[in-house]
N, C-alpha and C positions, 0 to 999 in steps of 0.2 A: 190148429185150424189153418194157419197161414204159412206152415213150414214149406209148402210146395208152391207158394205163390210166385216165387222168382222164376221157377221153371215154366209156370203157366204164362208169365209175362213174355218169356222168350218165344213161346209157341205162338203167341198172338202178334208178335212184332214182325214187321216187314218194312223194307225201305220205302215202299209206296205209302204205307200208313204214317211213317215218320214224316214224309214230305207233306202229307195232308195236314198232319198235326201242326207243322211249322206254318202252313198257310193260314191258320187261324189268325195269326198276327198280321200277315201281309194283306189279307182281304178285309181287315178291320182297321182302316186308317184312322189316326187320331183326329179329333175335331179341331178345326181351325177357327180362330176368332180374332178380333181386333187386338193388337198388342196393348197390354196394360202397362202404364208407366210405373216404375219403382218409386214408392213413396219414401221420402226421407224427411223426418221431422227434426228440426234443429231448435233446441230450447236454449234460450239465452237469459241469464240473470246477471245484471251488472255487478252485484256484490256477492257472487257465489263463493269467491275466494278472497282471502285477505293475507297478504304477504305469502302467497303461494299455498296457503292452508285453506282447504275447503270447509265450508260451514255446513254442518250436518243437516239441519232442518231445511235449509234452502236447497240443498242437493236432493233431499227426499222429495220436496215439492216438485223439483225439476223432473225427477224420475216418474212420478205419478202423472204429471202433466204430459210427459212425452208418450207414455204408453196409452193414455186416454186418447190423445190426438191421433196416434198411429192406428189405433183400433177402432176409432170413430165411436167410442163409448164415453158416456158422461160419468160412469161409475168405475172406480179403480178396480174393484173386484171383477166386474164384468169384463173390463179391459184385459186383465190378466188371463181370463178364460179364453181369449182369442189366441193366446200364444201357448199356454200350458194348462194341464189339468191337475187337479189336486192329488191324483193317484199316481202321477208319473214321478220318476226320479229325475230331478232337474240339475244339470251340471252347469255351474257358473264358471266359465273359462276366463281366467285372469292372467295377467302378465306380472310375475313376481321377480323375474331375473334383473330388472332394472330398478328395483327398490320401490318405495312408496311415493316418490316424488315424480320420477320419469315413467315408471311403470303404471299399471292400473292403480288408481287412488283407492285406498281402503274405504274412504267415506262413500264412494259411489257403490262399492260392493255392499257395504252396510245398508245403504238406502234400498238397494234391490232386495236384499234379504228381508228387511223390515216390511217392505211393501208386499212381497210374496206371502210372508207369514200372515200379515193382516188380511190378505185376500183368501185365506183358508188353506194354503199349502202347508202341510206338516213340516216342521223344521228338519225332521229326520229324512225327508225326501229332497233336501237341498244339499248338493255337494259342491264345495269350492275345489276347483282342480287346476293344475298346471302340469308341466312335464314332470317335475320332481316334487315329491312331498316335502323334502328338506327345504326347498326354496320357499314354499308356503309358510313353513314354520319360521324361517329366518325373517320373513317379511311381516311376521306378527299375526298371521291369520289363525294360529292355533287358539289364541286368546279370544278372537272373534267367534270361532266355532264353538268354544265352550260357553260363551255368553248367550248365543242364540240357539244352541242345540243342533247346529248343522254339522255336516261331515267335511273332512278334508281328504283329498286323494291325489296321488301322483300317477300320471298315465304310465310312466316308466316303471314305477313301483308295483303297479297292478299286473304287469306282464302283457304279453302280446298274443294275438290270435293268429293261428296259422292259415286261416281261411281268407279268401279274397285279397290276396297279396298283390303288391305293385312291383313289377319286375322291369328293370332296365338292363337288358342283356349286356350292353357295352360298358356299363358303369359299376364295376366292383369296388368295394371299399372295405377297409379294416373295420371289423366289428368291435363294439365296446361292451363293457359289462352291462347286463340288463337287456341287450338286444335278444330277440327270439332265438337266433342261431348262434349266439355267443357260446364258446366252448365246444360247438359242434363243427364249426369250420372257421378258418381265419378271416376270410373275406366273403362278401356276399353282394349280389346285385338285387336283393329283394328287400322291400320294406313291408312291415306288418302293422296293422292297426291295434291300438291298445285294447285289451279286454275291458278296461273301464268304460270304453265307448261302445264296444260291440255287445257286451253282456249286461252292463249295469245301468247306463244312462239312457233314459227314454227321450229326453229333450235337452238341448244345449242353448244357453244364453251366453254369448261372447261379449266380454267387456274389455276393450282395448284402446289405448291412446294412439293418436297419430304419432308415428315415429319414423325419422329418417333412417335410411339404410344405405350403406356404401355400395352394396352390390345391386340392389334392386330399386334404389331411389327412395322408396318408402316401404315400411313393413306394417301391415295391417292385420285385419281379422283372418284373411285367407292364409297368409304365411304363418301366422302365429298358431292357428288351429292345426295346420298340416304338420308343422315341425314338432309341435307339442304332443300330437296324438298318434304319431307313428315312430318306428325305430329306423335306424340306419339312414338318417336324413342328412348327415354332415356332407355326404358326397354331392348333394345337389347344390350346396352353397359354393362349391368350387368348380362347378360346371354349369355355366349360364344356359347353354342350349338345352340341358336336361332339367333345369330349375323350373322354367315356365310351365311345361306340361305336368311336372311332378306335383306342383301345388294343386292344380285343378284335379288331377287324378286322385290324390290323397284326400282332398276335401270331399270329392264325390263318394269315396268309400266311407268317410266319417259320417256324412249326411245320411247315407242309406245303409248303415251297418246294422241291419236288423237281424236278429237271430233268436232261435228258441233253443235253450239248453237241452242236452240229451235226456236228463232225468225228467224234465217237464214234458218233453215230447213223448217219451215212452209211457208216462202216466196218462196223458191225454189220449194217446192212441188206444190204450186198454179201455178207456171210457167209450171211445168211438166204436170199437169192436163189440162192446157189450150192448150199447144203446142204439147203435146204427142211426144216428140223427141225419137230417137232410143237410145240415151245414156244420162247419167246424170253426167257428169264429175264434176259438181259443188257439187254433193253430194257424191263423192267418197272420202273415207278416205285414199286411196292409189292412188298415181298418176299413170295414165295409158294412153295408146294410143291404137287406133284400136278398133275392135268390142268387146263389152262386153255383157254378158248374165246375167240375173237377175232371181234368184230363191227365192221363198218364200214358205217354206215347208208346211205351213198350207193351201196353196191354190192349189198347183200343183207340180208334180215332174218335170214338163217341165218349160222351161224358160218363163217368163212373160214379157209383155211390161213394160218398166221401171216405168212409172207412176202408173201402176196397182200394181206392186210389192211393191213400197214404200207406196202407199196409203193403201193397205191391211195391211201391217205391222203396220202402224201408227194407223189405226182405231182399230185394234185388241189390240194393246198395251194400248190404252186409255180405251177400254172396260174391259180388263182383269187386268189393272193396273200392267202390267208385260212386260218387254222388249221383243221384237220380233226380230228374227234373219233372216237376208237376206244373201244369198250366192251370191257373185258377182265374175264372172270368165270370162276369155277370154285371149287368147294369153299365155303369160308367167305368168299371174297373177291370183290369186284366194284368196279370203279372206271372212270372215264373218263380218258383220256389224250389230250392235244391235240398233234398233229403240226403244227408251224409251217412256213412256207414255206422257211426256211433249214435245216430239219432238226431244230431244237431240239424236244425233247419236254417238256411241262410237265403237271403234275397238275391235274385239275379238282377243286378242293377240295370243291365243293358236292356231289359224288357219293360222298364217302367215308362208309362205314358204321362201326359200332362197331369191327369188326376192324381196319379200315384206320386209324382214328383212333388206335389204340394204337401206330402206327408214326410218331409225331411225332418231329421232330428235337429237341424239348425233353425230354431224358432225365432230368435230375436238377437239383434246385434246392437250394441251400444258403444258408440265411439266416445271415449272419455276425453273430451276436448276442453275440460276445465283449464288445463294447461297444455301447451304444445311445445315440445322440444324440436327444434328444426335443424340441429347440427349435432354431430358426434352421437349417432343413434345407438352405438354399442355400449354407452355408459351414461350414467346420470350426470347431466350438465345443466344445472339451473341457470348458468350464465348464458346459455343458448336456448332459453325457454321464455315463453310469454303467456300471460293469463288471458284466455279467451272467454272463460266463464260460460262454456257451452257443453251440452250433452246432445249427441246425435243418435237418433233411433231409426232403425229400419229392419225389415225382414231380409234385405238384400245386402250381403257382405261385400259384393263386388262394387256396388254403388258407393258404399261408405269408404272403401279403400280408394276408389277413384277420387272422391272428394278430399280425402286426407292427403293424397299426393298433391293435388292441386293447391291445397292450403300450405303445405310445406314448401312447395315451389315458390309461392308468392312471398312467404316470409323470408326465404333465402335470397330472393331478388331484392327485397327491401333492405337487407343487410349486406348486399353486394357480395354474397357468397357464391362460389361456382355452382353451376347447374349439376344436378345428380342424374344418374341413369333414370330413364323413364320406364316404369313397370308396365307399359302399354301392352306388350306381348303377353305378359303374365295374366293381366286382367282380361285381355281378349280371349285367351285360352279358357279361363274360368267361365267367361260369358258363353263361350261355345259349348261348354258342358252344362249349360242352363242353370248355373249357380247364381246368376244375377246379370245386371247390365253394367257395361263400362262406358256407356254413352250418356253424358250429362243431358243431352237432348231427350233421352228416354227416361229421365227422372222427374218426379214431381217433388220439388223441394219446398217444404213449408216451414216458415219461421214462426216461433212462438216466443214472444218477449214478455218475460215476467218482471213486473215492477219490483224493485228492491224493497220499497216500504211495505208492500203487501205481504212480504215474507218475514218481516222482523217479528 
């Protein structure tokens, strides 16, 4: 029935219609409102650690208190529903390269797992991940995974996606084993996002300690997520002018790396063609409610029946071996979705508005400030660490990284250590990508002090 649809699409296409199609975005400006301050909740418990060893029950109480305060809920289960749902695959991003003292503390990870499971999230829907699976195992997380029934995954071990790549034309670098183009070319100027993120994880919770960094001053959620979630990133650490934009660009791809796998798309498309429904929520890369309209620029400037729009785009993509763009809009939502020749659907990030940006995969960030190492960030150095006994919670990774750098700077000043590079440009670029705020004046910082005796 649809074998000639690609030819029909070409017959209907004209430059004028394409221009009118594009104007649908231009003539519908995003709504403007008063700026909302980024909320950061800092939970402090005086005796959360003893001799640099965290206390499990006290840390669990801190985690539950933090998410309740951040979500404005009095019930922990309801609080978690503000960040994740029970049917999503949730990735807990942790730092294992620096070990269990200077990296992410396993006690914090365990507390998050316990709280998620208690709130109704199936253990099998929780994935502990870092760049390499081997690092997770060496840090002892395999035992934790077996105990709670959660999964382990390495971003590099999972492979990389060829779609929505990040290219820096002037910055080629030698590839290493595991990179997407390894054994295909010696050097590359392209970075790819891990399929663990693009195809498997529906939500990400980042758990990362404040950490000094020789090149950027401090290393936080942004840099850790970007370098762990993509390949061919070593080049950025050796080229500061390229590092600042690279972090923001890679995080943007990680946050909105939504896709529909080819087998699922083809299966759902057959259902659409048979039943011809009004909507196709199963093929939406953005969650919506209410009436939606579907536009395929090569067929018509008018909205098309959903089965026609997707079928036309798919048939044309296969014939031309080039991705085809659909515009989906209705109510508060509008976005573009690309149908690729193999049937995979990916999100066109550049078309997302404020409503769609709220559907980032990056749901929650926890800064593990139980301890803070303020010198020699590339290695575990307890002699340059202090116990703060705090956990920080926010939806905004830029805000947390800004505060982490401020903390490290203060501690270095107290110890008369030389000043490090300021990551201001890196944070400002990320802020410009609408990934968060780098202005402390634009943050709402709330302190929660838990009495030690109440937790014994």
